[in-house]
C-alpha positions as CSV (number, residue, x, y, z in Angstrom):
1,M,83.4,112.4,99.8
2,T,81.9,110.9,96.6
3,R,80.4,114.2,95.5
4,T,83.8,115.9,95.9
5,I,85.6,113.1,93.9
6,W,83.2,113.2,91.0
7,E,83.1,117.0,90.9
8,S,86.9,117.4,91.1
9,T,88.0,114.4,89.0
10,L,85.2,114.4,86.3
11,G,83.6,117.8,86.6
12,L,80.3,116.2,87.1
13,E,77.8,117.3,89.7
14,V,76.3,114.5,91.8
15,R,73.8,114.5,94.6
16,P,72.8,111.9,97.1
17,I,69.4,110.4,96.5
18,P,67.2,108.2,98.7
19,G,66.6,104.6,97.8
20,A,68.5,101.9,96.0
21,G,69.2,104.1,93.0
22,L,69.4,101.7,90.1
23,S,66.1,101.0,88.4
24,E,64.8,97.6,87.3
25,Q,65.1,99.0,83.7
26,E,68.9,99.0,83.8
27,T,69.7,95.8,82.0
28,C,73.5,95.9,82.3
29,I,75.2,97.3,85.4
30,V,78.9,97.9,85.5
31,I,80.5,97.3,88.9
32,G,83.9,98.6,90.1
33,R,85.3,96.8,93.1
34,V,88.3,97.4,95.4
35,Q,89.1,95.3,98.4
36,I,90.6,96.8,101.5
37,T,92.8,94.6,103.7
38,G,94.9,95.1,106.7
39,A,93.7,96.7,109.9
40,W,90.2,96.7,108.4
41,L,88.7,94.2,106.0
42,G,86.1,95.2,103.5
43,T,85.2,96.0,100.0
44,L,84.0,99.2,98.2
45,L,81.6,98.7,95.2
46,L,80.7,101.4,92.7
47,E,77.7,100.3,90.6
48,C,76.4,102.2,87.6
49,S,74.6,101.8,84.3
50,E,76.6,101.1,81.2
51,E,75.5,104.6,79.9
52,L,77.0,106.4,82.9
53,A,80.2,104.3,82.7
54,Q,80.5,105.4,79.1
55,D,80.1,109.1,80.2
56,V,82.9,108.6,82.8
57,A,85.1,107.1,80.1
58,R,84.4,109.9,77.6
59,I,85.5,112.5,80.3
60,M,88.5,110.6,81.6
61,F,89.9,110.0,78.1
62,S,88.8,113.3,76.6
63,L,86.7,111.6,73.9
64,D,84.8,114.3,72.0
65,S,82.8,112.0,69.8
66,G,82.2,108.3,69.3
67,E,81.7,105.5,71.7
68,P,84.4,104.6,74.2
69,T,85.8,101.1,73.8
70,R,84.9,98.4,76.2
71,Q,88.5,98.7,77.7
72,E,88.2,102.4,78.1
73,I,84.9,102.0,80.0
74,R,86.4,99.4,82.3
75,D,89.6,101.4,82.8
76,A,87.6,104.6,83.6
77,L,85.3,102.9,86.1
78,A,88.3,101.1,87.7
79,E,90.0,104.4,88.2
80,I,87.0,106.3,89.7
81,T,86.4,103.3,92.0
82,N,90.1,103.2,93.0
83,I,90.0,106.9,93.8
84,T,86.9,106.5,95.9
85,A,88.4,103.5,97.8
86,G,91.6,105.4,98.4
87,N,89.7,108.2,100.0
88,F,87.7,105.8,102.1
89,K,90.8,104.0,103.2
90,S,92.1,107.2,104.7
91,L,89.1,107.0,107.0
92,V,89.6,103.4,108.3
93,G,93.3,103.7,109.1
94,S,96.8,103.9,107.7
95,H,97.5,100.2,108.0
96,C,95.3,99.2,105.1
97,Q,96.1,98.3,101.5
98,L,93.9,98.5,98.4
99,S,93.6,95.7,95.9
100,M,93.8,96.4,92.2
101,P,90.4,97.5,91.1
102,Q,88.3,95.0,89.2
103,V,85.4,95.8,86.9
104,T,82.6,93.3,86.2
105,D,79.2,93.4,84.6
106,R,76.0,91.9,85.9
107,V,72.4,91.5,84.9
108,N,70.0,93.3,87.2
109,D,68.6,90.1,88.8
110,Q,71.9,89.0,90.2
111,P,72.7,90.1,93.8
112,T,75.7,92.4,94.2
113,A,76.5,91.6,97.8
114,P,75.0,89.8,100.8
115,E,72.9,92.3,102.7
116,D,74.3,91.3,106.1
117,A,77.8,92.5,104.9
118,V,76.6,96.0,103.9
119,I,77.8,98.8,106.2
120,T,76.4,101.5,104.1
121,R,74.9,101.9,100.6
122,Q,74.3,105.4,99.1
123,A,72.7,106.1,95.8
124,F,73.7,109.2,93.9
125,D,72.2,111.0,90.9
126,C,74.5,112.3,88.1
127,H,72.5,114.3,85.6
128,G,69.6,111.9,85.8
129,K,71.8,108.8,85.8
130,P,72.0,107.0,89.2
131,F,74.9,105.2,90.6
132,V,75.5,103.5,94.0
133,V,78.5,103.3,96.3
134,T,78.4,100.4,98.8
135,I,80.8,99.6,101.6
136,L,80.9,96.0,102.7
137,D,82.4,94.8,106.0
138,G,84.2,91.7,107.1
139,E,85.6,88.9,104.9
140,V,86.5,90.0,101.5
141,F,83.5,89.7,99.1
142,Q,84.4,87.7,96.1
143,C,83.1,88.1,92.6
144,T,84.3,86.7,89.3
145,P,85.6,89.3,86.8
146,N,84.2,89.1,83.3
């Protein structure tokens, strides 16, 4: 599903990769988060480097040159996270709602989510830049937006 979304929405080829996906060298990671409530409770997280988030913003906003603004980066990551969560929601039932997407930054040594809440975590490669999609189960995972 993630491959199809990135290819159709962004025109970017992605492939699943083994392992955690984000290296220790990534100093800033941008995280998109959408909560799913209703018949099923959970959260979808999309984590990527600042560099990949910039690429997503350039494509979404058709920026030929220059750096996307911080707001464009956040808006683009929020949108691709929301699209991913919407597609996932269709798999868990029709009696679910999506929260508004939130985008946060974290330094690599901060945990993203408690391991016991992780249903699945899949790393992907997008032209040499990794990103990770994580599905969390149960009570809604809270994080503070920046």
